[in-house]
C-alpha positions in Angstrom: -14.7 -5.0 -0.7 -11.4 -6.5 0.4 -9.6 -9.7 -0.7 -10.8 -13.3 0.2 -14.8 -12.1 1.0 -13.2 -9.3 3.5 -15.4 -6.3 3.5 -14.7 -2.5 4.3 -17.2 -1.2 6.5 -17.8 2.6 7.4 -20.0 3.6 10.5 -23.6 4.6 9.7 -23.6 7.3 12.4 -20.5 8.9 11.0 -21.5 8.8 7.1 -24.8 10.3 8.8 -22.7 12.8 11.1 -20.2 14.2 7.8 -22.5 16.8 6.6 -24.0 18.3 9.7 -20.9 20.3 11.1 -20.6 21.9 7.5 -24.1 22.7 6.9 -24.3 24.2 10.1 -21.4 26.6 9.8 -22.2 27.4 6.5 -25.9 28.1 7.5 -24.9 30.4 10.4 -22.1 32.2 8.0 -24.9 32.5 4.9 -27.2 34.2 8.1 -24.8 36.4 9.3 -24.3 38.0 5.9 -28.3 37.7 5.9 -28.4 40.2 8.5 -26.6 43.2 6.1 -28.8 42.6 3.3 -31.7 44.8 3.1 -34.4 42.6 1.9 -37.8 43.5 0.6 -39.8 42.0 3.9 -37.3 43.7 6.6 -34.6 42.0 8.9 -37.0 41.1 11.7 -39.4 39.7 9.0 -36.8 37.6 7.8 -35.3 36.7 11.5 -38.9 35.2 12.4 -39.3 33.5 9.2 -35.7 31.8 9.5 -36.2 31.0 12.9 -39.6 29.0 11.2 -37.2 27.6 8.7 -35.0 26.3 10.9 -37.1 24.4 13.2 -39.0 22.9 9.6 -35.4 21.8 8.3 -34.3 19.9 11.2 -37.3 18.1 12.2 -37.8 16.8 8.2 -33.7 16.0 8.2 -33.8 14.1 11.7 -36.8 12.0 11.1 -37.0 11.3 6.8 -36.1 7.9 6.1 -35.8 6.5 9.8 -38.3 3.7 9.1 -35.4 2.4 6.8 -32.5 2.8 9.3 -34.7 1.1 11.9 -35.6 -1.9 9.8 -31.8 -2.1 8.4 -30.7 -2.2 12.2 -33.2 -4.9 13.1 -32.2 -7.0 10.2 -28.3 -6.8 10.4 -26.0 -9.6 10.2 -22.8 -9.8 12.1 -19.6 -8.2 10.8 -16.8 -11.0 9.5 -13.7 -11.5 11.7 -11.6 -10.4 9.2 -13.7 -7.2 7.9 -11.7 -4.0 7.4 -13.3 -1.0 9.6 -13.1 2.0 8.0 -11.8 5.3 10.3 -13.7 7.5 11.2 -11.4 10.3 10.0 -11.7 8.7 6.5 -15.4 8.8 6.0 -15.7 12.2 6.9 -13.2 12.6 4.2 -14.9 10.4 1.4 -18.3 12.4 2.2 -17.7 15.6 2.1 -15.5 15.9 -0.9 -18.2 14.1 -2.9 -20.4 16.8 -1.5 -18.1 19.7 -1.7 -19.8 21.2 -4.5 -23.4 20.5 -2.8 -22.2 22.5 0.4 -21.2 25.3 -1.5 -24.1 25.7 -3.9 -26.4 25.2 -0.7 -24.4 28.3 1.2 -25.0 30.7 -2.5 -28.4 29.4 -2.8 -29.2 30.1 1.2 -26.9 33.8 0.4 -29.3 35.0 -2.9 -32.4 34.2 -0.5 -31.2 36.5 1.6 -31.5 39.5 -0.6 -35.3 38.4 -0.9 -36.0 37.6 2.5 -33.1 38.2 5.1 -31.5 35.3 7.4 -34.0 32.6 6.1 -32.1 31.0 4.0 -29.0 30.9 5.8 -31.4 29.7 8.8 -32.6 26.9 6.7 -29.2 25.3 5.6 -28.2 25.6 9.6 -31.9 23.8 10.5 -30.4 20.7 7.6 -27.0 20.7 9.2 -28.5 20.0 13.1 -30.8 18.0 12.0 -27.9 15.4 10.6 -26.7 15.8 13.8 -30.1 14.8 15.8 -30.4 11.8 13.4 -26.8 10.7 14.7 -27.7 11.4 18.1 -30.7 9.4 17.7 -28.9 6.4 16.3 -26.5 6.7 18.8 -29.0 5.8 21.2 -30.3 3.0 19.7 -26.8 1.6 19.2 -26.2 2.2 23.3 -29.5 0.5 23.6 -28.6 -2.7 21.3 -25.5 -3.0 22.7 -24.4 -2.8 18.8 -22.9 -0.4 16.6 -24.3 -0.5 13.0 -21.7 -0.3 9.9 -22.5 -0.1 6.2 -20.4 -1.8 3.5 -18.1 0.9 1.7 -19.4 -0.1 -1.7 -22.9 -0.2 -1.0 -22.6 3.4 0.7 -20.6 4.6 -2.6 -21.1 8.5 -2.1 -22.2 9.0 1.4 -25.6 7.5 1.4 -26.0 4.7 4.3 -29.2 3.8 3.1 -29.0 4.0 -0.1 -30.2 1.8 -3.4 -27.8 -0.4 -3.3 -27.8 -1.0 -0.1 -28.8 -4.5 0.9 -28.6 -4.3 4.9 -26.1 -3.2 7.8 -23.3 -5.1 9.6 -23.0 -4.7 13.5 -19.9 -5.2 16.0 -19.9 -4.6 19.7 -19.4 -1.0 21.4 -15.6 -1.1 21.2 -14.9 -1.4 17.7 -13.5 1.3 15.6 -12.8 4.9 16.8 -15.9 6.5 17.2 -18.5 6.1 19.9 -22.2 5.4 19.6 -23.6 8.3 17.5 -20.4 8.6 15.4 -18.9 11.3 17.6 -15.3 11.0 18.2 -14.3 9.1 21.5 -13.7 10.7 24.2 -10.5 10.0 25.7 -10.4 8.5 29.3 -8.3 11.3 31.3 -8.8 9.6 34.6 -7.9 6.0 33.3 -4.6 7.3 31.4 -3.7 9.6 34.9 -4.8 6.3 36.9 -2.0 4.3 34.2 0.7 6.7 35.2 0.0 6.9 39.0 0.6 3.2 38.9 3.3 2.8 36.9 5.0 5.8 39.1 4.4 3.6 42.2 6.2 0.5 40.7 9.1 2.5 38.9 9.4 4.0 43.0 9.0 0.5 44.3 12.0 -0.9 41.8 14.1 2.1 42.8 13.6 1.3 46.8 14.3 -2.3 46.2 17.2 -1.7 44.1 18.6 1.1 46.7 17.9 -2.0 49.7 20.1 -4.6 47.8 22.9 -1.4 46.9 23.1 -1.0 50.9 23.1 -5.1 51.5 26.0 -5.4 49.5 27.9 -2.6 51.1 27.4 -3.7 53.9 28.3 -7.1 53.4 31.5 -6.4 52.0 32.2 -3.8 54.6 32.1 -7.4 57.1 34.0 -9.2 54.4 36.8 -6.6 54.8 37.0 -6.6 58.6 36.8 -10.3 59.1 39.8 -11.1 56.2 41.9 -8.4 58.5 41.5 -10.2 61.7 43.9 -13.3 62.0 43.5 -16.3 63.9 45.4 -16.7 66.9 46.6 -13.1 67.3 44.7 -10.8 69.8 43.4 -7.6 69.1 45.7 -4.5 69.5 44.2 -2.3 72.3 43.2 1.2 71.6 45.5 4.2 71.4 46.3 5.5 75.0 45.5 2.4 77.0 48.3 0.7 79.2 49.9 -2.4 78.0 50.8 -4.9 80.7 54.1 -6.6 80.2 53.6 -10.3 80.2 55.0 -12.1 83.1 57.3 -15.2 83.0 57.6 -17.8 86.1 60.8 -19.2 87.0 60.7 -22.6 88.0 63.3 -23.5 91.5 
């Protein structure tokens, strides 16, 4: 909680998505190790069991507490003007530091299961990661449909549970708030917009250069004309060009 009633808010979808990548890669690694462990059931049987566990684990994780998420989203209130929006990287770091030993324990358990049923434990762990990713994607669809991003107070979320017992509701902001896109993913960089902006800046710089060059040419021409005007004195005829015949003046005599 911040000073003067200010609140520190974390993105709900980012918290949900925080465990997806670690679980997925640890599960894939555990399944790869399980391939080389000869279990009593055999590798092919373990592979079939692993596929089934992967699908079941992903579906269970993606659908658990869906009603709770939906209820808090419908009853969400608008975030305050001076509330602090926590960065995506900070939210991910907080969750992963709080769950690092759970991740290590899950990886070791998945490898241990492979001694009985090869590949199965790693597939289940990878399925849990895929389920978290799918849940974040579903949250992102809801955010886009409603035109609002979902946030939760960091002191309520605690160690990384956006719908835990301490949570009393969500907050909402516009879709452009924060540094995470709907669904918790990193915001894509608009390369075309940046390219157009650079082209516009180059065009303006070119116009400025041309304007400066035109002013310089006009100034040089004006200075040249001024120098030519100063050289010609009034009442004195211009000297003829070199090589032209000179006619002497004729004087008349009075009778």
